C-alpha positions, -999 to +999 in steps of 0.1 A: +932-511-863+917-541-846+900-533-811+873-546-788+841-528-793+826-512-761+796-529-745+763-513-748+742-503-717+720-533-721+749-556-722+763-540-690+729-545-673+726-581-685+761-590-673+760-604-637+784-620-613+773-653-597+766-652-559+756-616-554+720-624-544+729-649-516+736-622-489+704-604-497+683-635-495+700-645-462+693-611-448+657-612-459+653-647-443+667-634-410+643-605-410+613-627-419+623-652-392+627-624-366+593-610-375+576-644-373+595-652-342+586-620-325+550-624-334+551-659-320+569-647-288+545-618-283+515-640-288+530-665-263+535-636-239+499-624-243+487-659-237+509-661-206+496-628-194+460-638-199+468-669-179+485-647-152+454-624-151+430-653-146+453-668-120+457-635-101+419-630-101+415-665-087+443-659-062+428-626-049+394-642-046+409-672-028+429-649-004+398-628+004+378-660+009+404-673+033+404-640+051+366-640+054+366-675+068+395-669+091+396-680+127+418-671+157+447-691+143+447-675+108+480-657+101+493-637+072+513-667+061+479-686+059+467-660+034+500-662+014+498-700+012+463-697-002+475-673-029+505-695-038+482-726-040+457-707-062+484-698-087+496-734-087+460-746-094+459-723-124+492-735-138+516-709-124+542-721-100+558-694-079+581-716-059+617-714-071+608-693-101+630-663-101+613-648-132+580-643-113+575-618-084+544-617-063+533-587-043+501-590-023+487-562-001+460-557+025+438-527+016+413-507+037+379-496+026+393-466+007+416-489-013+447-478+006+473-501+023+462-505+059+480-483+084+476-503+116+495-534+105+521-545+079+501-542+047+523-566+027+512-603+027+545-622+030+554-658+032+563-670+067+547-640+084+531-655+115+514-623+127+476-623+130+457-609+101+444-574+106+407-568+113+400-539+089+408-555+056+383-545+029+403-556-002+432-578-011+454-568-040+475-594-058+501-582-083+522-606-104+551-593-124+578-611-143+593-621-176+584-647-202+613-664-220+615-658-258+625-683-285+628-666-319+632-630-306+666-639-292+678-634-327+672-597-322+686-596-287+653-600-267+657-630-243+624-623-225+593-601-226+576-584-196+545-599-179+522-581-154+488-588-139+470-570-110+437-582-094+416-570-065+391-589-044+367-575-018+340-587+005+304-590-006+281-577+022+261-601+043+228-605+025+210-631+046+204-641+082+208-606+096+178-593+116+168-559+129+172-565+167+199-546+186+212-563+217+228-541+244+265-550+250+260-544+287+243-578+289+273-596+273+307-606+285+330-622+259+308-650+244+282-654+271+254-635+288+261-618+321+243-633+351+219-606+365+218-623+399+190-640+417+155-625+411+137-606+439+105-617+455+077-623+429+101-617+400+107-642+372+139-661+367+159-643+340+191-663+337+198-701+336+222-727+322+208-752+298+212-788+309+199-806+278+194-802+241+218-790+214+229-760+235+235-779+267+260-760+289+252-726+274+234-698+292+200-684+283+188-650+294+156-630+292+159-597+275+131-571+276+121-550+245+124-513+247+106-488+224+115-455+241+151-462+253+174-491+250+167-521+272+179-556+267+173-552+230+157-527+207+141-527+172+160-514+141+153-505+105+176-509+076+165-477+057+155-442+067+126-427+049+113-454+026+118-491+032+125-520+008+087-526+004+081-491-008+063-480+024+075-460+054+106-475+068+091-473+103+059-492+093+049-526+106+050-539+071+087-531+067+096-545+101+078-578+093+096-580+059+130-575+075+122-602+100+107-628+077+127-658+063+164-649+058+157-612+063+159-585+036+190-565+044+202-574+009+174-552-005+191-521+008+209-507+038+215-471+048+238-461+077+224-435+101+245-403+101+271-398+128+253-380+156+265-348+173+284-365+201+319-360+214+324-396+224+332-418+207+351-395+184+341-395+147+366-415+125+382-398+096+361-418+071+325-426+079+308-448+069+338-470+061+318-490+035+286-471+025+256-493+021+270-523+041+264-531+077+297-530+095+310-527+130+313-490+138+281-480+119+252-461+134+219-479+126+184-464+127+159-474+154+122-481+149+093-481+173+089-519+169+060-540+181+037-528+209+025-551+236-008-558+219+007-573+187+039-588+199+032-624+191+039-625+154+042-654+131+076-643+119+092-645+154+073-677+163+086-692+131+122-685+141+115-699+176+101-731+161+129-735+136+157-726+160+169-700+136+205-688+142+201-651+139+228-625+132+220-595+154+239-562+158+253-556+193+254-519+203+272-499+230+256-465+229+226-448+214+210-414+207+173-405+207+142-427+212+118-447+190+119-437+154+145-411+162+169-435+179+203-444+165+225-473+178+262-477+173+272-513+163+303-526+181+298-563+172+277-588+153+266-618+173+249-651+167+217-656+187+188-681+190+154-669+203+138-698+223+106-681+237+087-648+236+062-633+260+052-603+280+054-594+317+029-569+332+047-537+341+078-546+321+065-554+286+075-579+259+105-601+262+125-627+244+144-656+260+177-658+240+209-679+237+241-662+228+265-683+206+293-657+203+305-639+172+284-644+141+298-667+114+309-644+086+282-644+059+302-625+033+318-640+002+347-627-018+340-607-049+362-592-077+367-555-070+372-530-098+392-501-085+386-466-098+410-451-122+436-431-103+440-394-110+472-385-129+473-350-114+468-357-077+486-380-052+479-395-018+506-393+008+505-414+039+529-430+064+532-447+098+547-425+126+570-437+154+586-418+183+616-424+205+600-420+240+619-401+267+609-393+303+623-378+335+637-400+363+633-385+397+656-401+423+639-412+455+666-397+476+663-359+474+691-336+482+686-314+513+678-278+504+693-245+515+667-218+510+675-181+511+643-160+511+650-124+501+621-102+513+613-066+502+604-046+533+600-012+515+571+011+525+548-001+496+545-035+514+521-017+538+495-014+511+469-039+500+473-057+467+457-028+447+480-003+462+457+013+487+466+026+522+449+048+548+461+084+550+444+107+575+416+081+579+409+081+541+415+053+516+443+065+494+461+052+464+496+050+478+515+029+453+512+009+422+477-003+414+457-019+386+450-001+354+428+029+358+437+034+395+442+070+406+476+086+407+499+075+435+505+097+465+535+095+488+521+075+517+543+044+518+551+045+555+539+027+586+513+055+595+496+049+561+493+011+563+462-005+550+438-009+579+430-047+573+462-063+585+455-097+567+453-079+534+486-061+536+513-073+512+538-078+540+514-099+560+505-121+530+542-125+521+553-134+557+524-159+560+536-176+528+571-177+541+558-194+573+540-219+549+574-226+534+589-232+568+562-258+575+566-274+540+604-278+542+619-307+562+628-286+593+627-297+629+592-289+644+577-283+609+544-298+599+562-318+572+592-330+592+604-365+582+632-380+603+641-404+575+653-374+553+681-350+559+673-315+573+666-286+550+679-251+560+664-216+557+681-182+559+663-148+556+674-116+540+653-084+540+660-050+524+647-015+516+668+013+502+693+015+531+686-014+555+697-049+550+693-077+575+699-114+574+699-145+596+721-176+596+708-208+582+685-227+606+670-262+604+644-254+632+610-243+620+603-224+652+635-204+649+628-196+612+592-185+619+604-162+647+629-147+623+602-142+597+580-122+621+609-099+631+623-094+596+623-057+586+595-048+610+588-011+615+574+006+647+579-028+664+551-042+642+560-074+622+534-064+596+545-028+589+574-016+568+591+016+555+617+028+530+625+025+493+634-004+471+670-016+464+666-051+450+702-055+440+713-049+476+690-077+489+702-102+462+739-092+468+734-101+505+720-134+495+751-142+474+772-135+505+752-159+526+754-187+500+790-180+494+800-188+529+774-216+535+785-252+539+780-272+507+776-306+523+762-321+555+765-355+571+733-370+584+716-404+586+749-421+582+759-406+549+771-374+533+746-352+514+752-323+490+729-293+495+707-280+467+705-242+469+675-220+461+667-183+464+632-169+466+631-132+459+599-115+471+591-079+460+562-057+453+577-028+434+601-014+409+637-014+422+647+024+420+678+029+442+713+026+429+733-001+446+767+009+459+785-025+457+816-017+476+796-003+506+766-026+500+741+003+505+722+028+484+740+052+462+709+074+458+675+073+442+671+069+405+648+099+402+640+123+374+670+144+380+694+116+372+686+114+335+703+133+307+688+166+296+658+161+274+655+124+282+619+111+283+624+096+318+634+130+331+600+144+322+581+119+344+588+136+377+581+115+408+564+088+387+597+077+372+603+057+403+574+034+393+585+032+356+603-001+352+616+008+317+633+039+330+650+019+357+669-001+331+702+009+315+690+000+280+663+027+281+674+051+309+711+051+302+739+050+329+743+075+357+779+085+363+790+052+348+766+033+370+739+009+357+702+017+365+687-002+395+669-029+376+699-037+354+721-038+386+696-063+401+698-084+369+736-083+369+739-095+405+716-124+398+734-133+366+769-130+379+767-141+415+735-162+420+725-181+389+759-200+387+754-215+421+716-215+428+682-216+413+665-182+416+627-178+419+608-145+419+575-139+435+560-105+424+532-091+446+506-068+432+503-056+396+540-046+390+559-049+357+578-081+351+607-061+336+640-075+348+623-100+371+610-126+347+639-128+323+667-112+343+666-122+380+647-155+377+668-184+365+643-192+338+610-175+329+590-204+345+605-195+379+587-161+378+554-161+397+530-131+397+503-126+424+486-095+409+457-097+433+450-114+466+430-146+463+419-172+489+408-208+484+383-229+504+411-240+527+419-204+537+452-204+518+462-175+496+475-176+461+509-166+475+508-195+499+502-218+469+531-202+450+555-210+479+541-246+480+547-249+443+582-236+445+590-260+473+576-289+454+596-279+423+628-275+443+624-308+462+617-327+430+640-308+407+667-334+404+663-350+370+679-377+349+668-385+314+651-419+309+648-437+275+628-467+263+656-474+238+631-485+212+608-469+186+571-467+196+544-466+169+514-464+192+499-439+217+471-452+239+446-427+253+463-429+288+495-415+273+480-383+259+459-353+271+444-325+250+469-299+239+457-268+220+435-280+191+445-316+196+423-341+213+426-379+212+428-397+188+444-367+170+478-365+187+498-344+163+499-329+128+519-331+096+522-299+077+531-298+040+542-266+023+544-264-015+579-251-022+569-233-054+535-218-043+538-216-005+504-234-002+500-253+031+482-286+037+477-301+072+468-337+083+463-350+118+486-377+131+459-401+144+460-430+168+439-458+154+417-482+174+448-501+185+468-468+191+488-472+158+500-438+146+495-427+110+489-396+089+473-393+055+468-366+028+445-370-001+444-352-035+477-334-033+490-317-064+522-330-079+553-312-068+579-307-041+570-301-005+586-293+028+572-316+054+571-306+091+556-329+117+549-328+154+531-349+180+526-349+218+532-378+241+531-382+278+553-410+291+537-431+319+570-430+338+571-392+338+565-375+372+529-370+382+515-338+366+540-338+338+526-324+306+528-342+272+561-335+254+565-324+219+582-348+194+590-329+162+626-338+151+627-362+121+654-388+124+669-402+092+701-422+089+712-412+124+707-374+120+677-353+130+661-323+113+630-302+118+618-308+083+624-328+051+618-322+014+597-348-005+589-350-041+554-362-050+552-378-085+528-405-097+539-441-098+520-472-108+542-494-087+525-485-054+498-508-039+463-496-037+435-481-058+451-447-062+485-433-068+500-430-033+534-425-018+544-438+016+567-417+038+573-431+073+582-407+100+605-413+130+602-385+155+626-375+183+619-353+213+623-316+206+646-303+233+660-318+266+637-339+287+652-323+318+653-287+304+636-259+324+614-237+303 
C-alpha cells in the first residue's frame, strides 16, 4: 500500500510559514519606540522643570527685591508684574499659556500666609502691598507636552517648582542711637518753640546747602532716662569685639564706619508691661532689627569723653545714619530697654555740651530710612506630616440698637409694700421696749425674729427705716419723670403719669394717675401711713393683692394722649417695692386676704408645718411647688407670680425692688418681666451726693423705661476688623484678644483654644499650631461694641457661624495634610463669618 510517510518532529519544527515574525517585530519596534520616546519626554520634562526651578528662584528673588525697594505707589500688581517679567527673562512665558499656573503668596515671619491682607499676589490687584511681609513664595505648576509618549496615551507630563525668597537683614549704616518719637512728626522734627532767656536756639530751618528747606534740631543725650536720644547696644552680655557689651570699646566699634550690626544682634526680652500688649510671636524675626523689637540700652559717653573721632568723622562726612526711633522704654542706663517703632534716616551736623544739660547733637531728620535689606533665597523647614496648622480670617455682621429721639410718655404704677416689717431698718431691727430687737428678716447670723412689726416697734432713726428709704426713692422718681413741677420737667416732651398702690394683708389703697409732681409726692407721703405718720406702717404681706390692684388701674387707664400737636401712645411700667415674703392668701373675688399661710395650713407631716411661726419668712414654703395647695388655692408667692404673668406682663413691664436681705424666690423669675428687671438692696448705702442705693435703683429703672424703645440696626456688610474703641474687656479677654475659637477633637474630646486677635490694623484672625490630624468640632465667639449702640451698652457676643445662608453654633472640620497650601508648613485655612447670638433688642 502506497502512503505518505509521517513527518518527524525535526521536520515539523523546521517547517515555517512565511510572514509570522512580522507582527512580533512590529510590536517590539512599538515598545522600543515608546521606551525611547518616554525617556526622551521624561528627560525633556526634567529639563523644563530645572528651567522652571531656576526661573521661580529668580522670580521670588525679583519679587522680594521689588517689595524691599517699594515706595508709596507700589501695589500687589507691581509685584506680580515683576514675577511675570522675571519668568519671561528666564525663558518661561506665562502670558496666554494655559498649561502653566502661577501662584504667588505673601508670607509672614513664621512662613504663614499673612492674615491682615490678601495673601495671594494677583495680576491687576491695585491694593497697597502689606507691611509685614517676610517671605514671598512663588509656585509654578503645569504640564509639558510630550512627543513620543503620545503613543502610550500620555499627551503631557506634570511640572512643578516652588521657591521662597526672604529679606536679608540690614548689615550696614545702622547705628546705636535711639531717637525719641516725641520729637518727630511725620518726616520732620517738632518745633519746641522759642528759647527762654539765656537758652540756646534748638530748632531752625536750613537756608542753604544740600538740605536747604529742611529743619534741624538739637537733641540732648540721656544716660539715666530717655531724652532727645539715648545710646544702645546690639548685644546683651558680650559684644561683637568679645568684651562687655556695655564697654566703651563695643560702643566705639558699633559707631565706626558702616557700623557692626552685621556682627550680631540680640533683641531685648519683652518686659513685664501691660501696654503695649505682647504680640503672639516675639521677636518676629530673631537676630534681626525690626520695628516692634525691644533693644538694649547702654550707659553711653559721659560728658568728659563725648568728643570722639567716630562721631566727628560722621559729622565731617555727612553720613546718613539709620537710627532706631522709640516710643517707650523701661529701666535706665545698662538696664534700659527701648521699643523700636520706626527706622529713620538722620544726619548729625554738630556735637557739643551745654553746662547743666549735658552733651547734645544737632541733627537733620530725612524721614524713613532707605531699606538696606536685599532679597535672599529662603529654605523652608520640612513640614511635619503628623501636625497641622489651622488659621483663618474672622468677620462679623455688626448689629446695634436704634433708640428713637421721640420717647413715648410713661404711665408708672408704683406698688408699695406697707406691711409692718417696713418699720425696721435694713438689717431687720426695731425698738421694742426701748431695746434694739431683731423684728424681721436680717442678714445671715442675725438672732431669731420676734413679733414686733408694728408702729410702736419702729426703728428709732427715721431715715434708716425701710419705708422712709422707699418713699424717698419714689419721690426721686417723681422728680426724674417728666411731670409738671418736677426737677426734670421738659415742656417739649409729653407728660408722664404716676399712680400709686399700697398694700398689707388687708388694706389696699391707690391713687388716680397724675402728671403733677406735687400731687404725686403728697400721695407718696400719705400712702399706707400708720398712726398718722408717713414713715410708719403695720400689717402682713399680701403681694398678689397689690399687683392685682395695679392691673385694675392699668386696665382702665387711657392708652393714648394728645399733646404738643400730636397723638402719643403710653408706655406702661410697674415698679413693685417689697421687703418681705408674701405670706397671705389672696382672695381674688373679694380682693382681700383669705388668711395667713401659717404652719397649720400644710398637710400633716409636711416639712413646712414643722417650722412654726418662722414659716411666714420661708419663701420656699410659700410656693405651691414646695408647700402644696391649701383648699385648692395656690400659695401666696405662686399667686403673686400668677397675677403678674396673667394680668401684668402682657400689657406692661414689671420691675421689682427688693429691700433688705429677702429671698428672690418668685420675685426675680416670676413677678419681674425678665431677671434683669429685679433689683436687690440688701443693705442701705449712701453715696457722696447723699443719695441711697435705692434712689439710684429708681433712677436706673426710669432711665431704662425712658430709653427702652428699641429698633435693630444693621451695617448690612461684613466687618473684618475691630478697633480698640469698639471693644472693652470681657472676662479673660482684653484687647487685642477679642474672642476665642475652641476646637474639640471628636474622637478624644481634647480641647484646643486660640484667641481671635485684632492685628495692628484691627484685622481679625485666629491661628492654631501643631494640631494632630483628625476631625474637630469648631466653636467660635467674639465680642464687639457697635459705636452706634446707646451709651453704656456692653459688647455683644457674636458666635453663630454663617455658611451658605444658614447659621449654626459650631461646625465640623477635618484636618488632613496637603502640599497644595501656601507657606512653610502644612496649614489649612478656615474663614469664619460670625452673626450676633440672640436679638439685639432682647431683654436679658
